[in-house]
VOVEXKOL-91730 format. One record per atom (N, C-alpha, C): residue in three letters; z, y, x. Coordinates in steps of 0.1 Angstrom, whole numbers, plus 5000, padded with zeros to 4 digits. Atoms other than C-alpha are relative to their C-alpha. Layout:
N
AlaZYX;...
***
This chain:
166
Unk501249914998;Unk246855061123;Unk499349964999;Unk501450015000;Unk243455101119;Unk499949995015;Unk500450034987;Unk241855001152;Unk498150045000;Unk501649974996;Unk238655181169;Unk498849895002;Unk500750124996;Unk235454981171;Unk499949945014;Unk500350014985;Unk235554981210;Unk501749905000;Unk498450064994;Unk239754861209;Unk499449864988;Unk500050175004;Unk238354561183;Unk499149945009;Unk500650084991;Unk235754471206;Unk500349925011;Unk499250024987;Unk237854491235;Unk501149844996;Unk499150095006;Unk240554281215;Unk499049854998;Unk501250095002;Unk237554051206;Unk500349905013;Unk500550064983;Unk236753961246;Unk501249985007;Unk499150044990;Unk240553961257;Unk500249844991;Unk499450095004;Unk241353711230;Unk499149884999;Unk500850164995;Unk238453441238;Unk499749995012;Unk499550044985;Unk239253491275;Unk501449945000;Unk498450035001;Unk243153421265;Unk500349864995;Unk500350105008;Unk241853141242;Unk500149895011;Unk500550094989;Unk240152981272;Unk501849945012;Unk498550094991;Unk244152961290;Unk500749984991;Unk499050025013;Unk245752891254;Unk501150065002;Unk499149905003;Unk247153211249;Unk499250054989;Unk500649965014;Unk246053281213;Unk501150134995;Unk500249905007;Unk246453631197;Unk500550024992;Unk500150005017;Unk247753691163;Unk499950144995;Unk500849895009;Unk246253961139;Unk500950145002;Unk499349885001;Unk248954191142;Unk499950085021;Unk499949934985;Unk248054261183;Unk498550065001;Unk498949964996;Unk247654521197;Unk501150064995;Unk498949925009;Unk251354651191;Unk499750115003;Unk500149834994;Unk250554961215;Unk498650015000;Unk501249924994;Unk247755161223;Unk500350125007;Unk499849894996;Unk248155401249;Unk499450005015;Unk500450004985;Unk247555551283;Unk501150055009;Unk498549974995;Unk250155601312;Unk499050205007;Unk500349894991;Unk250055981326;Unk499750124989;Unk499849845008;Unk250256261298;Unk498550014998;Unk501449925004;Unk247056451292;Unk499249995015;Unk500150014986;Unk246056391331;Unk498749874996;Unk501050124996;Unk242656151329;Unk500049945016;Unk500250074986;Unk242956131366;Unk501449885000;Unk498950084996;Unk246656021366;Unk500149904990;Unk500450085015;Unk245655801333;Unk499149875009;Unk501050074990;Unk242955631358;Unk500749945011;Unk499350054988;Unk245155601390;Unk500849874995;Unk498950075005;Unk248055471369;Unk499349864997;Unk500750185004;Unk245755171351;Unk499449945011;Unk500750034986;Unk244055121388;Unk501449895001;Unk498850094990;Unk247855011404;Unk500449924988;Unk499350085012;Unk248554841371;Unk499049875002;Unk501050084994;Unk245054641376;Unk500549885009;Unk499550114991;Unk246154551408;Unk501149945005;Unk499250045006;Unk249154441400;Unk501250095008;Unk499049924995;Unk251354711419;Unk500650054991;Unk498249895013;Unk252954871386;Unk500049914991;Unk499550135009;Unk254354621368;Unk501250074992;Unk499549975002;Unk256354851352;Unk500050164990;Unk500049855005;Unk256955181326;Unk501350054996;Unk499249965006;Unk259255401315;Unk499750134989;Unk500449915008;Unk259255581282;Unk501450064994;Unk499249905007;Unk261055861265;Unk499650134990;Unk498550085004;Unk262455951242;Unk499549834994;Unk500150125002;Unk262755571231;Unk499550004986;Unk500449985014;Unk260455531201;Unk500949894990;Unk498750015008;Unk262655481169;Unk498950004986;Unk499450144993;Unk261555191158;Unk498949995009;Unk500950064992;Unk260055021182;Unk498849914994;Unk501250095005;Unk256554861173;Unk499749895008;Unk500150124990;Unk256554601201;Unk501449985010;Unk499150084989;Unk258654341222;Unk499949945009;Unk500150084983;Unk259054111250;Unk499449884990;Unk500650085007;Unk255953891243;Unk498950054995;Unk501649935012;Unk253454151222;Unk499350035012;Unk500750024994;Unk250854221239;Unk499350184994;Unk500449865000;Unk249354621245;Unk498950085003;Unk500849954991;Unk246354801256;Unk500150135007;Unk499949864995;Unk246255061279;Unk498550025004;Unk501349944995;Unk243455301282;Unk499850045009;Unk500449934988;Unk241655471307;Unk500150144998;Unk500249824995;Unk241355851317;Unk499050064988;Unk501149985010;Unk238455861288;Unk500349924988;Unk499650055016;Unk240555681261;Unk499249905000;Unk500550155003;Unk238455351264;Unk501349895004;Unk498750114993;Unk240855031271;Unk499449965010;Unk500450054982;Unk240954911304;Unk500649875008;Unk499250084998;Unk243554651301;Unk500849974989;Unk498750035012;Unk245754421278;Unk501449975012;Unk499150094989;Unk249154391292;Unk501349964993;Unk499150075003;Unk252054141282;Unk501450085003;Unk498549945000;Unk255854301274;Unk500749875006;Unk498950094998;Unk257954091294;Unk501650015006;Unk498749975000;Unk260954271295;Unk500650154998;Unk500049875004;Unk262354561274;Unk501950045003;Unk498549974999;Unk265954731284;Unk500350195000;Unk499949845003;Unk267455081269;Unk501550035009;Unk498849994987;Unk269555231295;Unk500150155001;Unk500149864996;Unk270755611305;Unk498850015014;Unk500849944991;Unk267955771329;Unk501149965014;Unk499850034984;Unk270555751358;Unk500849855004;Unk500350145000;Unk270855391352;Unk499249915004;Unk500650114995;Unk267655271359;Unk500049955013;Unk499650074987;Unk267955011386;Unk498750035008;Unk501649924992;Unk265655101419;Unk499849904997;Unk500950105000;Unk264154781418;Unk499050064989;Unk500449995012;Unk262754921383;Unk499450135003;Unk500749814998;Unk261955291397;Unk498549945011;Unk500850054991;Unk260155081423;Unk498849954998;Unk501250105010;Unk257854881399;Unk498750104997;Unk500849945004;Unk256555201386;Unk499050045012;Unk500849954987;Unk254455241421;Unk500150144998;Unk500549855000;Unk255155611419;Unk500550085012;Unk499549934991;Unk256555631453;Unk501549925002;Unk498850044993;Unk260455621468;Unk500550044984;Unk499349945011;Unk263055621438;Unk500150124996;Unk499449865002;Unk263955971441;Unk498550074995;Unk501649925005;Unk260056071435;Unk499949964986;Unk500150055016;Unk260155831404;Unk501150084992;Unk498949895008;Unk263556061393;Unk498950104998;Unk500749895001;Unk261356371401;Unk499350014996;Unk501949985006;Unk258156251388;Unk500850064986;Unk499550045016;Unk259956191354;Unk500650114993;Unk499349815002;Unk262156501352;Unk499250114992;Unk500749885000;Unk259456701356;Unk498949954989;Unk501350095014;Unk256756461331;Unk500750034987;Unk500250015016;Unk258556461301;Unk500950144998;Unk500049905000;Unk259956811309;Unk498850084995;Unk501049955008;Unk256356941304;Unk499749934988;Unk500650065014;Unk255456671276;Unk500950074991;Unk499549955009;Unk257856831256;Unk499450154991;Unk500849884998;Unk256457171262;Unk498950024993;Unk501550055004;Unk252857081257;Unk500049964985;Unk500350045014;Unk253456911225;Unk500950094988;Unk499849905012;Unk254957221209;Unk501549974994;Unk498750035002;Unk258657081205;Unk501050055005;Unk498749894993;Unk262057241211;Unk500449935012;Unk499650014982;Unk262757231249;Unk500749915000;Unk498850064994;Unk265156951248;Unk500249935014;Unk499650024991;Unk266656891274;Unk499949845009;Unk500350164990;Unk265556561298;Unk501350015011;Unk499450044988;Unk268256431322;Unk500849875006;Unk499650144994;Unk270356141338;Unk501049994987;Unk498850055009;Unk272656141303;Unk498649964987;Unk501250035013;Unk268956081282;Unk499849845004;Unk499850145003;Unk268755721269;Unk498049975000;Unk501050034996;Unk265055591285;Unk499949814997;Unk500450095004;Unk263355261275;Unk499150015016;Unk500350034986;Unk262655061308;Unk499149864995;Unk500950115003;Unk259554801301;Unk499249975013;Unk500650094992;Unk258354541325;Unk498549954994;Unk501250115007;Unk254654381317;Unk499549985013;Unk501050104990;Unk251754171334;Unk498850044993;Unk501749965005;Unk248054241328;Unk499749865000;Unk500750105003;Unk246553981313;Unk498749974995;Unk501650055006;Unk242754071304;Unk499750165003;Unk500749914993;Unk241054311322;Unk498250064998;Unk501149985002;Unk237954511310;Unk499049965012;Unk501050054989;Unk234854371331;Unk499450055012;Unk500249934988;Unk233954631350;Unk500950055009;Unk499050014995;Unk237154711361;Unk500549915008;Unk499750124988;Unk237754371380;Unk500249995010;Unk499750004984;Unk236954431411;Unk500850035004;Unk498449984989;Unk239954601416;Unk501249934995;Unk499050095004;Unk242054351403;Unk500349925013;Unk499750124989;Unk243654131430;Unk499849904998;Unk500650155000;Unk242153821437;Unk501049875005;
***
């Protein structure tokens, strides 16, 4: 994947910072570049802030990417609401399961309210996403397979660092 200049600069800063902690990024990093919240810049910013603060440590993807471009141990860039790199995360766990089987502790780790709020919010989000993308109105429901990903934030853009937990 061709990286934009701002991603290249961000990855250089992250690489230098992580090298001081004896973490070496390889040339294939980042494996993914994304933002939380679909097309909502406000949602992307608020979810990024929760991740930086360590309150959001999980995310759910649907449909499950095939092929999956990243795995446990890989790094991904989380963009802010303006599409600028905000944080670098490392995937620490991946699990594919039916939506009905998402564990309660995982749902809560998404930092989107109660388990019921997580489920309702994701049902609405994935339905809206399909319509917005002009794709057939594929039904998302309890039997849909989702990718449950746990992560840790390993680097934060300098101007966002005051939002991180000390």
